[in-house]
N, C-alpha and C positions, 0 to 999 in steps of 0.2 A: 479113645472114643469108639463105641460100637455103632455101626450104621445099620445093623440088623439085631433083632432080639438076642439077648445074651445066651438064652438056651440054644438057639439056632447057631450062634457063633461058636458055642462049645461043641456042637455037633460037627461043624466045619473043621475045627481043629482036630477033634478026635478021629476024623476020617481023612486027614492029611498025613503026610509023612511024619514019622517020629523024629523027635529032636535027638541028634547024635549025643553020645555020652559026654564027649569033651565039651560040647556046648552047654550041656546040662550043668557041668561043673563050673563053667565060666558064668553062667546065668546065676547060679547059687552064690558064688563068691562076689559077684558084682553087687548083689542085693545085700550081702553081709557086710561089705567093706567100703563100697564106693557111694559117693553122694549122687543123688538124682538117678537112681537105678531105672526109673521109667524111661530113660533115654535109650535103653537097650532095645534092639530090634525085637528080640524075643522069638519064641518057638515058631509061630505061624508065619510071621513076616520073614523070618530067617529062612524058612523052607521055600517061601516064594522067591526070595533073592537067589537062593541056591538053584532053583528050577530055571529061572530066567538066565542065570549065568551058564547053566548047562546047555540051554537052548542056543545061546549066543556062541559058546565055546570060545571065549576071548583069549587072545595071546597076551594082551596087556590090559590091566584093569587099573583105574584110578578111583580112589575113595577120598572124599573131602569130609572129614569128621570121623575119627576112629573110635572115639570113646574107649570102651574096654576091649575092642577087637572082635566082638561077636559078628557084626555084619561082614567084616573083612574075611573071616574064616568061612562064612556062608558063600560069599562071592567066589572065593578061591576054589570051591568045590568044582566049578565048571571051567576053571582055567586050563589051558593047554599045558602039557607036561614041561614045555620049555618056556612057559610064560612067566610074567612078573606082575605083582600087585603092588602099587605104590599107594600108601595111605598117609594122610596128612592130618595132624591135630595140633592144637595150640597148647594143650595141657601137659606140661612136663611131668606132673606127678603120675600120669597114667602110663608113661612109656615102658617102664619095667613090667607092669601088670600085663600090658598088651603082649610084650615080647615073651613072657612066660607061656602064655597060651599059644602064641604063634609057633614057638619052638616045640611045643607038645604035639602039634599037628603035623600033617604030612607036607605042609607048605611052607614051613618056617624059613627055608633058604630062599624062597621066592617072594617073600613079603618084605618090603622095604618101608621103614617108618621114616616120616619126615616131621620134624618138630618146628612149628612156627606158623606164620601168616600164610595161608594157602595162596593168596593173591601174589605174594612174593615168590613162593616156591614153584608154582605151576609153570611160569615162563622158563624156569631153569631146568625143567625135566626134559631130558633128551629122549623123548619117546612119543609115539602116538598111541591112541587107545581104542579098543573095541567096546569097552564097557566102562561107564563112569557113574559112580553113586555119589549124589550130593545129599549130605545130612549134617550140616554144620549150622552156624549162625544164620538165621533166616533173613536178616537184613542184607546179607551179601549174596543171596541166591542169584539175582540177576547179574551181579559182578562175576560170580563164579561161572555162570553160563557163558558170558562173553569172554572169559579167560580160557575156557576149555573147548569151545566149539571148533576152533581151527586145529586142535590137537585130537579131535574125535575123527576116526576114520569114516569114510562113506559107508553107510549101512550100520554104523555103530549106534549104541544105545546109551541114553542118559536116563538114570533112575533118580527121581527127586522125591525125598521123604517129607512128610508133614505138610503137604500142599493144601490140605483142607483145614488145618489148624483148629481142630475141635469145633468146626463150623463157623469160626469167627470170620472167614473169608466172605461171608454173606453180610457182614456188618457194613454200615455206611458211615457210622460215627465211631471214632476211636478214642481211647483214653490217651492223654498227653504222653504218657510214658510207654505206650504201646507202639513200638516201631516195627515189630515183626509182622503184624497183620497187614498193614498197607504194603509192606515189602513183598509179602507172599501174593497178594492180589496183583501187584505189578508183575511179579514173576510169572504167575499163571497166564496173564495176558500176553506176556512176552512169548511164551511157549506156543500159545494159540496162534499168534500172528506172525511169528518168525518163519519165513518161507524155507529156511534151511532144515527144518525139522517137521516131522508129523507126530502128533501127540495124543495120547489117551490118558485120562485121569481115572484111576481106580479107587473106589470108596472103601479101601482096605485100611484098617487101623486108623491112622490119622491122615490118610490120603497118600497115595503113591502114584506119581506120574511116570509113564513110559514114553520117552521121546526117541524117535529114530532119525538119524541124520540122513537126509535124502541124497 
């Protein structure tokens, strides 16, 4: 979803950092071979994730929702040389695809894949984190927040994707089968009112929230 006119959005992208060659390859192959390629972070949001990571300079990063690995590679660009990135996904079919691109990058040995339910995996991770990216099933966003908040270091950052949900967060009536919209409305309210974090919502792509642990 574009929150500004498309021609102005094109200008913004054109005057932002170029997409690295490896990520261009990953982008192309995702669209050629993988279902639901729109789930990919993509060039502009990927450069934003990279920039935020470089500003934070995290030692440890946690990603909930790997998909084909694009966002993980963007986040890894700002990671400390002795840092680690843990990424969790439930889709077994994408593990080898992710690993291929992780190993092509400079961060392959620092990226650890976890397959399964994030709510079961997170408590078992023996690490605390400086940067966490949430981009998985929307119904569990609030549960993910509650699972990770004590593992986030003071001053650490949570990035939450798709928080505007194509504008559906303004809806007051929901289709019976739509569990994502009310879950995101609940999550956005949680971030606003939880005194452990301070939050800013950015109207970028489908909405990106930056929350800082106080």
